[in-house]
Every structure is written in C-alpha cells, then in structure tokens.
N, C-alpha and C positions, 0 to 999 in steps of 0.2 A: 753910436757912431755910424755914419753911412759911408759906404763904400762906393766909389764911381764904378760904372760898368766899364769893362775891359773894351778897348779899343782893338778891334781885329783888323789887321793890316792885310789885305789880299796880296797874294804872290804874283809878282811879275817875272817869270822865268822864261830863259830861253835856252836852247841848245842847238849848236851850229857844228855840223859834222861834215867833212870833206874826205873822200876816199879816193885812192888813185892806184892805178895799175903801175907797178914797178917789177920790171923784168917778167918773171912767171908768177908773181903774187900779187895780191892787192893788200894795200896798207891803209891805216888811218892816218892820212897825211895832215888833217886839221881837226882840232876840236877846241871848241870854246863855249862856255857856259856862263850864265847869269842866273842866279837863284837856284832853287831846289831842282835842276834838271841836269843829268850827266850820265855818262858811261863810265865803267870803271876801267876797262881795257879792252882791247880788240882780242878776239878769240879765233882759233883756226882748227875746229874740230873735223874739218872736211879737206884739210890740206891748205896751203898757202894760197891758192887761186881765189877762195871765197873767205870773205871776212865776216864773221859773226859779230854783233854788238848787241848788248842788252841796255836798253834805255831805262834809267832809273828815275823815279820821283819819290825822294825820300819821305815827304809827308804822307804818302800812300793815298790820300784822298784829295779831291778838288772841291774847294768851297766857293761860294758865291763871290764874284769879283776876281777871282784867279784868272790870270792871263797866261797860258802856256803857248810856246812857239817852238816847234822843232823843225830846223831846215837841215835837210840831207842832200848832199850833192855827190854823186857817184861819177867818176870820170870815165872816159872812154875805155872800154874794155875791162873795166873793173867789175867785181862781182861782190855783192853785199846782201846779208840777211840781217834784219833787225827785229827783235821782239821785246818783250817786257817780262819782269820776274814774276808778275801776278795780276790779278784783275785790277782794272782801274776803278775807282769809287768817286761818284759824282753826289756830293752830299746836299742835303736840304738846304735851301737858301732862303733868306728873309726877303729876298727881292732882287738882289744883284745877280747878273748873269755871269757865269764862268765859260771860259772859252778855251779851246785847244786848237791850234792851227798845226797841221803837218805838211809841210811842202818837200817833195822829193824830185830832184833833177837827176836824169840819167843820160850820160853821154854815149855817143855811137858805140854799138857793141857791148855795152854795159848791161848789167842786170841788177834789179833790186826786189828784194822780198820784204814787205812790211807786213809783219805777222804779230801784232799785240795780241796779248790775251784779252778777254771780254772785259766790257765796260759795263758797270753796274750803276744804273741811274736811279737813285733814291727818290721815294715819294716826296714831292716839294722841291726837287731840284730844279735850277734854271740853267741849262746847259746848251752849249753850241760846240759841234764837233766839225772840223773842216779838214778835208784832205785834198790836196792838189798835187798831181803827177804830170810831170813834163818830160816826155821821152824824145831824144833825138832819133833820127832815122837808124834803124838796126838795134835800138835798145829794146829791153823787155822788163816787164813788171809783173809782180804776181803779189796780190794782197788779200787780206781777210779783215773784215770788221764785224764783231759780234756785241750786240747790245742786250742788256738784261734789264727789263722794265720792273722797277721795284725789287724786293727781295722776297721771292716766293716762298722760300723755306721758312722764313719768319712770318709769313702770313701778310706780308706788306704789298700793297699794289701801287701801281703808278696813278694815283687818283688826284694829285696836284702837281702843279710845276709845269715845265715845257722843256722839250727838246728839239733843237734845230740841228739838222744834219746837211751837209754838202759835200759832194765828191765830184771831182773834175779829173779827167785824163786826157791830154793830147798827145799825139805823136807827129813830129815834124811839123808842128804848128797848126795841125788839124785836130779838131775835137773828136774824141771817140766815146767819151762818156761825161754826161753833164746831169747830175741828180740833185734834187733838192727834196728835203723833208721837214715837216712841222708837225710835231706830235704834242698836243697839250695833255696833261694829266687828267683822266676821266673823259677823254674824248671819245665820241662814238667810233672813231677811226681804230681804236684799240680793239674793238670788237667787230667791226665790219668784215665781211669777206673780201672786200677790196683794199683792206688795211692789214691789220694784224691777226684777225680773225680769232680774237680771244687768247692768243698765244702771248707769252710774256718774255720770249727770247727770239730775236731775228739775227741772222748771220748773212752777210754778202761777201761772195768771193768773187774777185776780179782778177783776169790775166790778160795783159795787153802786149801788143807788138807784133804779132803775126797772127795769121788766120789759124783758127783751131781746125786740126786735121779731123776729117769725118770719123775715123776710127777712134781717135781720142774723145770726141763728143759722144759717141756710142758707148764707150767703156765709162764715161763719167755718168751717163744715164742708168747705168747698172747699180751705181752706189746708192744704197738704201740706208736710211736712218735706222739706228738702233732703238730710238725711243718711239714707243708706241703713240700713235695718234699724230706724230709730226707730220708736216709737209715740206717738200722740197722740189727744186726743179732746176734745171740748167738750160743754157742756150748759148748760141753762137752768133755774134755780130761781127761786122767787118773788123778784123784784127783785134777782137776782144771776146774773151769768155766770160760769162756772167752765171754764177751760182747763188741760189737763194735758199733759206732754211728757215722754218718756223717751228718753234717747239717750246718747251718749258725747261730744257736742261742745257746749260752752256757746255757741258762735259760732252753731252751726245752732239751738239753742234760741232765742237771741236772734233771728235771722232769722225764725223761726216765730212769735215774738211780734210782731215788727213787722208781719207779714202781718195778724195778728188785730188789732192795733192800728188799723191803717187803716180797719178796719170798726167797731170798738168806740168809737174816740175822738168821731168825730161825734155819736154817740147818747148817750154817757154824759158827755162833756166839752163837747160843743157846738163842736168844733174840729176842723179836718183834722189829720191826723197830721204832726208836725214832729219827725224824729229829733234829739235833742240832740247839738250838735257835739262834745261831750267823748267821745262814744261812738266817734267816728272818729279819735281821736288815740291 
C-alpha cells in the first residue's frame, strides 16, 4: 500500500491590537486575531499607566510559506511594552519564503516598546522579517531585534537559505531610519568585516522620537559586553539612537541590551527599567 505525501498548508496568521489611554491608565481596547497569533491578556506589572502584552505564536516555529502579520496601534498618551515568551524559530524550507510583518503606530505622546526575544534562523530557512514604525509628533519608540544564524550549540551554521530584513521608522511623516538587508546562507558577507565578521548573533537596538542626550550616549558607550571577543557600538542620529552587537551568544546580547535599556528607557519612555518576568522563565 502506498501512502500519499502529507499536504502541509502554510499558516496565514494576523494579530491586530489597539491600545488606548483611559483616565490614568492604558487599556487594551481592541484585539482581533486570525490563525495562531494572539495575546492572552493585558498585564500591568508597572502600574496601570503602562500595559504589557506577550505576543504568542502557539506553533512555536515558522515554516516556509507562513505569513504572519502583527499590527499594533498605540493611541495618544498610551504606553505599551510588547515581548514574546521565547525565541522565534524559522525552520528550513523546501523553497517557499516565510514572512513576518510588524507594524507599529504610536499617537502623540504615546510610547511603544517592541522587545521580542531572539529569532533563530535555521540552516536552509527562507525568511523575510519586516518592521515598520510610524510615530506621530511627540511619540517615542524603543525596540530590539536579535538574530541567531544557525544553531551554534548544535554545530549548525547558516550555509543554505536566505534572510531578508527591512526596518523603517518615521516621525511625523519624516523618515528617521530605513534599512535593508539580504543575507544568503554561506555568503561571504557572513565572514566579511563589513558584514557579520564571522559572528553568528547580531542585535540592533533602536530608540526614536527625541535626540539622545550627550550624557546618555556617553553612559551607553561605557556598557561592555560580557562575552569574550564580541563587538559592539552605539551612535546617535537626529532623534534616533542606534546600538549594534555582534557575538555568538543571544544571552550575552540580551544582557548588553538590558544594560543599555537602563539608560535609554528613562529618557525615551519616561520610566525606570523593569525586566519582563517572562524573560526569566
């Protein structure tokens, strides 16, 4: 007896979230999902003014052909922090590209922190990650993106496949940040000093909406990586802070970000740093 090959249907998933300022607090005013993307409930570990939300993707991994869309709208004067419960995994594909698009709109006086845990791009993955941030005048944004190429602990390198990255931030209709990246598995760019310089983990920190005070930039430049051999750097552009990290440890990259965050968050978000509890589980 012969058995037919299983038919794998890609996920077409979306999550639409709307947050509003009501009185002295921020509430999750709108929540709609299609497919395996959702949040369980709004959390308030820092008080009612700032709403925490954990974005869940129950399948845990993203396969070729999957299309994920996350739309986040933060109303005027509302404050939101979003993260994920664990690393995202981009699995090997037979050829179809998987895509995740995150759009974040922040109203005047509002703040948004997009702090997902690391994304692991498996050898042979065909992945596209896009992030678009639209800030009204007076809005603030702070985000981090950490990519792991292959699974170093298992001896796997990113020898096949492709990763496409795009990131855009605009403030009051004016572009602050426009970045595009295309990295093929096994590409010389993975080892070039103008690329990843042989490292398997890269992380980018972006904070937007106001000029970075000189004393804050100086403090951020004192933050050193705990990982031996890692490289890092920070800089300030008009109304934008940029931090870069290259290493082999996602945990070390996160520790570096947390150290930066303690200086950046009071300035860009108006609050002291509080590490999400989910990061410690």
